[in-house]
C-alpha positions in Angstrom: -27.7 0.2 25.0 -24.6 -1.5 26.5 -21.4 -0.3 24.8 -17.9 -1.6 24.6 -14.7 -0.1 23.4 -13.0 -0.8 20.0 -10.3 -2.6 21.9 -12.8 -4.9 23.6 -14.5 -5.6 20.3 -11.2 -6.4 18.7 -10.5 -9.0 21.4 -13.9 -10.6 21.0 -13.7 -10.7 17.2 -10.1 -11.7 16.9 -8.9 -8.7 14.9 -6.8 -5.7 15.6 -8.2 -2.5 17.2 -7.0 -0.6 14.1 -9.2 -2.8 11.9 -12.2 -2.2 14.2 -11.6 1.5 13.9 -11.5 1.2 10.1 -14.8 -0.7 10.1 -16.3 2.0 12.3 -15.1 4.8 10.1 -16.4 3.0 7.0 -19.9 2.8 8.7 -19.9 -1.0 8.7 -20.8 -1.3 12.4 -24.3 -0.1 13.2 -24.6 2.5 16.0 -20.8 2.8 16.5 -20.1 6.2 18.0 -17.0 8.3 18.4 -16.5 9.5 22.0 -13.5 11.8 22.2 -10.8 10.1 20.2 -12.1 6.6 20.6 -14.9 4.4 19.1 -17.6 2.8 21.3 -19.7 -0.1 19.9 -22.9 -1.9 20.9 -22.0 -4.9 23.0 -24.2 -7.1 20.8 -22.8 -5.9 17.5 -21.9 -8.6 15.0 -18.5 -8.7 13.3 -18.9 -7.5 9.7 -17.9 -9.9 6.9 -14.5 -9.2 5.6 -15.2 -8.3 2.0 -11.4 -8.3 1.3 -11.3 -12.0 1.7 -14.6 -12.8 0.2 -13.5 -11.4 -3.2 -10.8 -14.0 -3.4 -12.7 -17.0 -2.2 -15.7 -16.2 -4.5 -13.4 -16.1 -7.5 -11.8 -19.4 -6.6 -8.4 -17.8 -6.5 -5.7 -18.2 -3.9 -5.8 -15.2 -1.5 -2.7 -13.1 -1.2 -2.3 -9.7 0.3 0.6 -7.1 0.3 3.6 -8.2 2.4 4.3 -4.6 3.3 2.2 -1.8 4.7 2.6 1.3 2.6 1.5 4.9 3.0 -1.3 5.5 0.6 -2.0 1.8 0.1 -5.1 1.0 -1.8 -6.6 -1.8 0.3 -9.5 0.2 1.4 -10.3 1.4 -2.1 -10.2 -2.0 -3.8 -14.0 -2.1 -3.9 -14.0 1.0 -6.1 -10.9 0.2 -8.2 -12.0 -3.3 -9.0 -15.0 -1.8 -10.8 -12.6 -0.7 -13.5 -11.0 -4.1 -14.0 -11.4 -4.8 -17.8 -10.3 -8.4 -17.9 -13.7 -10.2 -18.1 -14.0 -10.1 -21.9 -10.4 -11.4 -22.3 -9.4 -8.6 -24.7 -7.2 -7.1 -22.1 -4.6 -9.7 -21.2 -1.8 -7.5 -19.6 -1.4 -5.4 -16.5 1.0 -2.7 -15.6 1.5 -0.8 -12.3 4.4 1.7 -12.6 4.1 3.0 -9.0 3.6 -0.3 -7.3 4.1 0.7 -3.7 2.6 -2.0 -1.4 0.9 -3.6 -4.3 -2.7 -3.9 -3.0 -4.2 -3.7 -6.5 -1.4 -5.8 -8.0 -2.0 -8.7 -5.5 -5.8 -8.4 -5.9 -5.4 -8.8 -9.7 -2.9 -11.6 -9.4 -5.3 -13.5 -7.0 -8.2 -13.2 -9.4 -6.9 -13.3 -12.9 -4.4 -15.4 -14.9 -3.0 -12.8 -17.2 -0.5 -13.2 -20.0 1.9 -10.5 -18.8 2.3 -8.4 -15.7 4.7 -5.5 -15.2 5.4 -3.6 -12.0 8.0 -0.8 -11.2 8.9 1.8 -8.7 11.8 4.2 -8.1 12.3 3.0 -4.6 15.3 0.7 -4.8 14.7 -1.0 -1.4 11.0 -1.6 -2.3 11.9 -3.2 -5.6 14.6 -5.3 -4.0 12.1 -6.6 -1.5 9.8 -7.7 -4.4 12.7 -9.4 -6.2 13.8 -11.3 -3.1 10.2 -12.4 -2.3 10.1 -13.7 -5.9 13.5 -15.3 -6.2 14.8 -16.1 -2.7 11.8 -16.8 -0.5 13.3 -19.6 1.6 16.3 -17.5 2.7 14.1 -14.6 3.3 11.7 -16.5 5.5 14.6 -18.0 7.5 15.9 -14.5 8.3 12.5 -13.1 9.1 11.7 -16.0 11.4 15.0 -15.4 13.3 14.2 -11.7 13.6 10.6 -12.5 14.8 11.9 -15.0 17.4 14.6 -12.6 18.7 12.4 -9.5 18.8 9.3 -11.1 20.5 11.4 -12.6 23.3 12.7 -9.2 24.4 11.2 -6.7 26.9 10.1 -3.3 25.8 13.4 -1.5 26.4 15.5 -4.3 24.8 13.1 -4.2 21.8 14.0 -0.6 21.2 17.7 -1.3 21.3 17.2 -4.3 18.9 15.1 -2.1 16.6 17.6 0.7 16.5 20.4 -1.8 15.7 18.4 -3.3 12.8 17.5 0.2 11.5 21.2 1.2 11.6 22.2 -2.0 9.8 19.5 -1.4 7.1 20.7 2.1 6.5 24.3 0.9 6.2 23.3 -1.6 3.6 21.1 0.9 1.9 24.0 3.4 1.6 26.7 0.9 0.7 24.6 -0.5 -2.2 26.1 -3.9 -2.1 24.0 -6.2 -4.2 25.3 -9.3 -2.3 23.3 -8.2 0.7 19.9 -8.0 -1.1 18.3 -10.8 1.0 19.4 -9.3 4.3 18.3 -5.8 3.2 14.9 -7.1 2.2 14.4 -9.0 5.5 15.4 -5.8 7.4 13.0 -3.7 5.4 10.1 -6.1 6.1 11.1 -6.3 9.8 11.2 -2.5 10.1 7.9 -2.2 8.3 6.2 -4.5 10.7 7.7 -2.9 13.9 8.0 0.8 13.1 5.6 3.5 13.9 2.4 3.2 11.7 4.3 1.0 9.2 5.7 4.1 7.5 8.6 4.1 5.1 10.2 7.5 5.4 13.7 8.7 4.6 15.6 11.9 5.4 17.4 14.0 2.8 20.4 11.8 3.1 18.3 8.8 2.2 18.4 7.2 5.7 15.3 5.5 7.0 14.4 7.4 10.2 11.1 6.1 11.5 11.0 5.3 15.3 9.7 2.0 16.6 6.0 1.5 17.0 4.1 0.2 20.0 3.0 -3.3 18.9 2.8 -6.1 21.5 3.1 -9.1 19.2 3.7 -8.0 15.6 3.6 -10.6 12.9 7.0 -10.1 11.3 7.1 -13.3 9.3 3.8 -14.2 7.7 5.2 -17.3 6.0 2.0 -18.5 4.3 1.3 -15.1 2.7 5.0 -14.6 1.7 5.1 -18.0 0.0 1.8 -17.2 -1.9 3.2 -13.8 -2.9 6.3 -15.5 -4.2 4.2 -17.9 -6.2 2.1 -15.1 -7.7 5.2 -13.0 -8.6 6.9 -15.7 -10.6 5.5 -14.4 -14.0 5.8 -10.7 -13.1 8.4 -8.5 -14.6 9.8 -6.3 -11.8 11.7 -3.1 -12.7 13.4 -0.5 -10.6 12.9 2.7 -12.5 10.8 5.7 -13.5 7.2 5.1 -14.7 8.2 6.1 -18.2 10.1 2.8 -18.6 6.7 1.1 -18.8 6.0 2.7 -22.2 7.4 -0.2 -24.2 5.3 -2.7 -22.3 2.0 -0.9 -22.5 -0.2 -1.4 -25.6 -3.8 -1.8 -26.5 -4.1 -5.1 -24.6 -2.9 -3.5 -21.3 -4.7 -2.2 -18.2 -2.5 0.4 -16.5 -3.0 1.6 -12.9 -1.0 4.7 -11.9 -0.8 5.4 -8.2 1.8 8.2 -7.9 2.8 10.1 -4.8 -0.3 12.1 -3.9 -0.4 15.9 -4.3 -0.4 17.3 -0.7 -3.8 18.5 0.4 -2.3 21.5 2.2 1.0 23.3 2.2 2.0 21.7 5.5 1.0 18.2 4.5 4.3 17.6 2.8 4.9 13.9 3.5 7.7 12.7 1.2 8.4 9.3 2.7 9.2 7.0 -0.2 12.4 8.3 -1.7 14.7 11.3 -1.5 13.1 12.8 -4.7 10.0 15.0 -4.6 6.9 14.5 -6.8 5.8 18.1 -7.3 3.2 19.7 -9.5 5.5 19.7 -12.5 5.9 15.9 -12.0 2.1 15.6 -11.9 1.8 17.5 -15.2 4.4 15.2 -16.8 2.6 12.1 -15.6 -0.7 13.5 -17.1 1.1 13.9 -20.4 2.4 10.3 -20.2 -1.1 9.1 -19.4 -2.4 10.9 -22.5 0.3 9.1 -24.6 -0.7 5.7 -23.2 -4.3 6.5 -23.9 -3.4 7.2 -27.5 -1.8 3.7 -27.7 -5.2 2.2 -26.9 -4.5 1.0 -23.3 -7.1 1.3 -20.6 -5.9 3.6 -17.8 -6.8 4.4 -14.2 -5.0 7.1 -12.2 -5.6 7.8 -8.5 -4.7 10.9 -6.5 -5.8 13.2 -3.7 -8.6 15.6 -4.3 -7.4 19.1 -3.6 -11.1 20.2 -3.2 -11.0 18.6 0.3 -9.2 21.7 1.5 -9.5 24.2 -1.4 -12.9 23.9 -3.2 -11.7 26.2 -5.9 -8.6 24.1 -6.8 -9.2 22.5 -10.2 -5.6 21.3 -10.7 -6.5 17.7 -11.6 -9.8 18.6 -13.2 -7.8 20.7 -15.6 -4.8 18.4 -16.4 -7.0 15.4 -16.8 -9.9 17.3 -18.5 -10.4 14.8 -21.4 -10.7 11.9 -19.0 -13.4 10.7 -16.6 -12.9 11.9 -13.0 -14.7 10.2 -10.1 -14.5 11.3 -6.5 -14.7 8.5 -3.9 -14.5 8.4 -0.2 -11.3 7.1 1.5 -10.1 6.9 5.1 -6.8 8.5 5.9 -5.2 6.0 8.3 -1.5 7.0 8.4 -1.4 10.2 10.3 0.4 11.0 13.5 -2.6 13.0 14.6 -5.5 10.7 15.3 -8.0 13.5 14.9 -6.9 13.9 11.3 -7.7 10.3 10.4 -11.1 10.2 8.8 -13.1 10.2 5.6 -11.8 12.4 2.7 -12.4 12.4 -1.1 -9.8 10.9 -3.4 -9.8 10.9 -7.2 -10.1 7.9 -9.6 -9.4 9.1 -13.2 -10.0 6.8 -16.1 -10.1 6.9 -19.9 -13.0 4.5 -20.1 
């Protein structure tokens, strides 16, 4: 059997090597084999259909995807999460996502359903600012991103690092100053950094400064104008709030489907990635969220919660089984893609917890 590398397959199929690796990890390429730290693929293998796109086209909707890459993003789990969508009987006409992050589930739902009301929120100020700017100032945002893209791609590798550090410093200055007049520039800088930093991470230090180094991308798409304009269109009827998940309580009722995707509980004591804000989401916070979920359940809403499965590393750990004992808990396979150690990227179990 003639074999080719994932990089060679990516070039033939017109997709990224990372996407090829994901397809291999998900078992969607027959006879793909891991050799050392790399995948090798039969030379005559066919490119798998992209189920992410087919969902939109089959529904007749206008496809839109997240405009930011986000640690813990749910793009790979949409196939499982969409099984919970309760909109087909038209009794559930509202959607709430109080930990919106990159919004993979949000944009999937916006692409497929025309709901009466949609509410999203997050405590990350810069993230919510980006959503608001995409919604309200798309032309100015695209103009800035196009400029950044043109300037960045014209530089050599060393000058790109200098340019990146300058933009990161400018972003942190705006972040710390908190000047609302700079919202468009701050949003453009956040998207630029997201598209060019290492692994697309959003990580801040204890002082709240973004500190991720530049990634090694040859020609990153910094301004995806078509998708940004579609995202802006889809967000026009969405209520966007910067705040704690509890603020969604007044919105949520028996006509609402709620998806909670909080910061995941670390699988090990050393896996303490706290990238999103300066605040921690510890076990006490997980307990408080479980109580809030119970209250929303009593209001008659349909609820789904995702989180890590501690049994991946500690089979005896029943933390989530206990705090969500009255609800249904399903364990599903997911691929951990954001990890500095490539050997640690692979299939693990995650939890989908629902009240229906």
